[in-house]
Backbone and ligand atoms as CSV (ligand in chain L), in Angstrom:
chain,resi,resn,atom,element,x,y,z
A,1,MET,N,N,12.332,4.700,13.988
A,1,MET,CA,C,11.471,5.362,13.026
A,1,MET,C,C,10.173,5.773,13.725
A,2,SER,N,N,9.799,7.035,13.547
A,2,SER,CA,C,8.602,7.519,14.227
A,2,SER,C,C,7.349,7.154,13.416
A,3,ARG,N,N,6.261,6.976,14.119
A,3,ARG,CA,C,4.992,6.661,13.476
A,3,ARG,C,C,4.373,7.946,12.964
A,4,LYS,N,N,3.840,7.886,11.787
A,4,LYS,CA,C,3.160,9.045,11.225
A,4,LYS,C,C,1.668,8.786,11.324
A,5,LEU,N,N,1.100,9.243,12.449
A,5,LEU,CA,C,-0.324,9.010,12.655
A,5,LEU,C,C,-1.139,9.860,11.700
A,6,PHE,N,N,-2.091,9.244,11.144
A,6,PHE,CA,C,-2.939,9.863,10.140
A,6,PHE,C,C,-4.294,10.214,10.757
A,7,CYS,N,N,-4.845,9.248,11.446
A,7,CYS,CA,C,-6.123,9.435,12.137
A,7,CYS,C,C,-5.841,9.360,13.637
A,8,LEU,N,N,-5.912,10.491,14.275
A,8,LEU,CA,C,-5.584,10.549,15.700
A,8,LEU,C,C,-6.613,9.823,16.552
A,9,CYS,N,N,-7.874,9.893,16.148
A,9,CYS,CA,C,-8.934,9.253,16.942
A,9,CYS,C,C,-8.716,7.741,17.063
A,10,ASN,N,N,-8.297,7.125,15.967
A,10,ASN,CA,C,-8.182,5.668,15.940
A,10,ASN,C,C,-6.745,5.176,15.784
A,11,GLU,N,N,-5.809,6.105,15.879
A,11,GLU,CA,C,-4.379,5.775,15.796
A,11,GLU,C,C,-4.048,4.942,14.560
A,12,VAL,N,N,-4.474,5.446,13.426
A,12,VAL,CA,C,-4.198,4.789,12.148
A,12,VAL,C,C,-3.113,5.580,11.437
A,13,GLU,N,N,-2.130,4.858,10.905
A,13,GLU,CA,C,-1.036,5.511,10.190
A,13,GLU,C,C,-1.378,5.657,8.709
A,14,GLU,N,N,-0.760,6.661,8.074
A,14,GLU,CA,C,-0.989,6.891,6.649
A,14,GLU,C,C,-0.641,5.655,5.831
A,15,SER,N,N,0.442,4.987,6.203
A,15,SER,CA,C,0.861,3.801,5.439
A,15,SER,C,C,-0.213,2.712,5.484
A,16,GLU,N,N,-0.921,2.599,6.603
A,16,GLU,CA,C,-2.001,1.608,6.703
A,16,GLU,C,C,-3.139,1.950,5.747
A,17,VAL,N,N,-3.433,3.233,5.658
A,17,VAL,CA,C,-4.520,3.669,4.775
A,17,VAL,C,C,-4.141,3.410,3.323
A,18,ARG,N,N,-2.923,3.794,2.953
A,18,ARG,CA,C,-2.472,3.563,1.567
A,18,ARG,C,C,-2.470,2.075,1.240
A,19,LYS,N,N,-1.997,1.274,2.168
A,19,LYS,CA,C,-1.940,-0.170,1.944
A,19,LYS,C,C,-3.355,-0.737,1.741
A,20,ALA,N,N,-4.298,-0.282,2.551
A,20,ALA,CA,C,-5.680,-0.765,2.427
A,20,ALA,C,C,-6.272,-0.378,1.076
A,21,ILE,N,N,-6.000,0.842,0.644
A,21,ILE,CA,C,-6.515,1.304,-0.655
A,21,ILE,C,C,-5.948,0.430,-1.765
A,22,ARG,N,N,-4.636,0.239,-1.742
A,22,ARG,CA,C,-3.979,-0.519,-2.818
A,22,ARG,C,C,-4.342,-1.992,-2.787
A,23,LYS,N,N,-4.229,-2.593,-1.630
A,23,LYS,CA,C,-4.445,-4.036,-1.521
A,23,LYS,C,C,-5.904,-4.410,-1.765
A,24,GLY,N,N,-6.801,-3.622,-1.210
A,24,GLY,CA,C,-8.222,-3.936,-1.343
A,24,GLY,C,C,-8.891,-3.252,-2.507
A,25,GLU,N,N,-8.104,-2.444,-3.252
A,25,GLU,CA,C,-8.665,-1.649,-4.342
A,25,GLU,C,C,-9.909,-0.907,-3.868
A,26,LEU,N,N,-9.754,-0.195,-2.766
A,26,LEU,CA,C,-10.850,0.555,-2.164
A,26,LEU,C,C,-10.749,2.006,-2.618
A,27,TYR,N,N,-11.713,2.430,-3.402
A,27,TYR,CA,C,-11.649,3.786,-3.932
A,27,TYR,C,C,-12.811,4.650,-3.488
A,28,PHE,N,N,-13.485,4.236,-2.431
A,28,PHE,CA,C,-14.569,5.032,-1.875
A,28,PHE,C,C,-14.333,5.166,-0.379
A,29,LEU,N,N,-14.516,6.364,0.103
A,29,LEU,CA,C,-14.174,6.692,1.491
A,29,LEU,C,C,-14.798,5.746,2.523
A,30,PRO,N,N,-16.096,5.424,2.427
A,30,PRO,CA,C,-16.673,4.531,3.444
A,30,PRO,C,C,-15.981,3.177,3.498
A,31,ALA,N,N,-15.570,2.668,2.336
A,31,ALA,CA,C,-14.900,1.359,2.298
A,31,ALA,C,C,-13.531,1.437,2.970
A,32,VAL,N,N,-12.833,2.535,2.750
A,32,VAL,CA,C,-11.517,2.710,3.374
A,32,VAL,C,C,-11.682,2.855,4.889
A,33,SER,N,N,-12.684,3.603,5.300
A,33,SER,CA,C,-12.933,3.785,6.732
A,33,SER,C,C,-13.292,2.460,7.392
A,34,GLU,N,N,-14.110,1.674,6.713
A,34,GLU,CA,C,-14.505,0.386,7.277
A,34,GLU,C,C,-13.302,-0.545,7.418
A,35,ALA,N,N,-12.421,-0.504,6.441
A,35,ALA,CA,C,-11.265,-1.402,6.447
A,35,ALA,C,C,-10.199,-1.004,7.462
A,36,THR,N,N,-10.054,0.299,7.684
A,36,THR,CA,C,-8.945,0.768,8.524
A,36,THR,C,C,-9.383,1.368,9.857
A,37,GLY,N,N,-10.603,1.837,9.928
A,37,GLY,CA,C,-11.072,2.547,11.116
A,37,GLY,C,C,-10.820,4.037,11.026
A,38,ALA,N,N,-9.978,4.454,10.081
A,38,ALA,CA,C,-9.685,5.880,9.910
A,38,ALA,C,C,-10.945,6.615,9.480
A,39,GLY,N,N,-11.177,7.760,10.085
A,39,GLY,CA,C,-12.317,8.582,9.693
A,39,GLY,C,C,-13.608,8.241,10.396
A,40,THR,N,N,-13.570,7.306,11.323
A,40,THR,CA,C,-14.807,6.890,11.995
A,40,THR,C,C,-15.015,7.588,13.338
A,41,GLY,N,N,-14.115,8.503,13.656
A,41,GLY,CA,C,-14.252,9.240,14.919
A,41,GLY,C,C,-14.780,10.638,14.646
A,42,CYS,N,N,-13.952,11.633,14.889
A,42,CYS,CA,C,-14.362,13.037,14.742
A,42,CYS,C,C,-14.583,13.442,13.286
A,43,GLY,N,N,-13.945,12.718,12.369
A,43,GLY,CA,C,-14.118,13.002,10.946
A,43,GLY,C,C,-13.127,13.998,10.383
A,44,ARG,N,N,-12.269,14.524,11.215
A,44,ARG,CA,C,-11.320,15.551,10.772
A,44,ARG,C,C,-10.388,15.047,9.671
A,45,CYS,N,N,-10.100,13.765,9.648
A,45,CYS,CA,C,-9.147,13.221,8.679
A,45,CYS,C,C,-9.815,12.760,7.381
A,46,ARG,N,N,-11.113,12.875,7.282
A,46,ARG,CA,C,-11.798,12.328,6.100
A,46,ARG,C,C,-11.377,13.001,4.799
A,47,SER,N,N,-11.160,14.303,4.839
A,47,SER,CA,C,-10.745,14.975,3.602
A,47,SER,C,C,-9.370,14.480,3.161
A,48,ARG,N,N,-8.519,14.196,4.121
A,48,ARG,CA,C,-7.185,13.667,3.791
A,48,ARG,C,C,-7.285,12.226,3.257
A,49,ILE,N,N,-8.223,11.450,3.787
A,49,ILE,CA,C,-8.431,10.094,3.244
A,49,ILE,C,C,-8.837,10.212,1.782
A,50,GLN,N,N,-9.743,11.134,1.493
A,50,GLN,CA,C,-10.179,11.308,0.103
A,50,GLN,C,C,-9.007,11.720,-0.773
A,51,GLU,N,N,-8.128,12.566,-0.261
A,51,GLU,CA,C,-6.936,12.961,-1.037
A,51,GLU,C,C,-6.076,11.734,-1.340
A,52,LEU,N,N,-5.900,10.861,-0.366
A,52,LEU,CA,C,-5.108,9.644,-0.592
A,52,LEU,C,C,-5.764,8.755,-1.629
A,53,ILE,N,N,-7.090,8.627,-1.553
A,53,ILE,CA,C,-7.816,7.828,-2.547
A,53,ILE,C,C,-7.578,8.418,-3.939
A,54,ASP,N,N,-7.699,9.736,-4.046
A,54,ASP,CA,C,-7.500,10.391,-5.348
A,54,ASP,C,C,-6.075,10.190,-5.846
A,55,GLU,N,N,-5.108,10.273,-4.949
A,55,GLU,CA,C,-3.707,10.036,-5.338
A,55,GLU,C,C,-3.514,8.618,-5.843
A,56,GLU,N,N,-4.109,7.674,-5.130
A,56,GLU,CA,C,-3.944,6.268,-5.525
A,56,GLU,C,C,-4.661,5.970,-6.840
A,57,LYS,N,N,-5.812,6.617,-7.071
A,57,LYS,CA,C,-6.520,6.436,-8.338
A,57,LYS,C,C,-5.648,6.879,-9.516
A,58,LYS,N,N,-4.916,7.966,-9.308
A,58,LYS,CA,C,-4.078,8.491,-10.396
A,58,LYS,C,C,-2.953,7.529,-10.755
A,59,ARG,N,N,-2.632,6.639,-9.844
A,59,ARG,CA,C,-1.571,5.660,-10.103
A,59,ARG,C,C,-2.076,4.495,-10.957
A,60,LEU,N,N,-3.396,4.379,-11.087
A,60,LEU,CA,C,-3.968,3.277,-11.862
A,60,LEU,C,C,-3.838,3.557,-13.352
A,61,PRO,N,N,-3.810,2.486,-14.154
A,61,PRO,CA,C,-3.852,2.693,-15.602
A,61,PRO,C,C,-5.144,3.427,-15.981
A,62,ALA,N,N,-5.114,4.196,-17.057
A,62,ALA,CA,C,-6.247,5.029,-17.469
A,62,ALA,C,C,-7.538,4.223,-17.599
A,63,ILE,N,N,-7.458,3.019,-18.132
A,63,ILE,CA,C,-8.668,2.211,-18.336
A,63,ILE,C,C,-9.330,1.878,-16.999
A,64,ARG,N,N,-8.561,1.617,-15.990
A,64,ARG,CA,C,-9.112,1.316,-14.660
A,64,ARG,C,C,-9.726,2.582,-14.059
A,65,GLN,N,N,-9.103,3.729,-14.295
A,65,GLN,CA,C,-9.650,4.992,-13.789
A,65,GLN,C,C,-11.028,5.247,-14.386
A,66,LEU,N,N,-11.176,4.981,-15.692
A,66,LEU,CA,C,-12.463,5.194,-16.356
A,66,LEU,C,C,-13.539,4.310,-15.748
A,67,LYS,N,N,-13.222,3.067,-15.465
A,67,LYS,CA,C,-14.206,2.148,-14.899
A,67,LYS,C,C,-14.689,2.626,-13.539
A,68,LEU,N,N,-13.840,3.302,-12.793
A,68,LEU,CA,C,-14.236,3.799,-11.485
A,68,LEU,C,C,-15.156,5.009,-11.579
A,69,GLU,N,N,-15.134,5.676,-12.723
A,69,GLU,CA,C,-15.979,6.856,-12.909
A,69,GLU,C,C,-17.444,6.467,-13.113
A,70,PHE,N,N,-17.671,5.222,-13.567
A,70,PHE,CA,C,-19.052,4.806,-13.875
A,70,PHE,C,C,-19.602,3.886,-12.828
L,1,FES,S1,S,-8.775,12.131,13.308
L,1,FES,FE1,FE,-9.634,10.573,12.087
L,1,FES,S2,S,-11.641,10.379,12.825
L,1,FES,FE2,FE,-10.754,11.862,14.117
């Protein structure tokens, strides 16, 4: 199985980023970057990290989504 690198600068895979978001309930980009290292280099992958965060937020129950808005 080939690795799907997400952040080339720090060799972080997409699955690692998703796992960090879900396991740590990290819904803000700096927290995800701190936990995984993704996005701490050139920054090219930061928009994709935000997309993953947004995707994972949509998986939450509506009440949890509302709490994140405030
Ligand atoms: S590709 Fe992620 S910081 Fe450069």
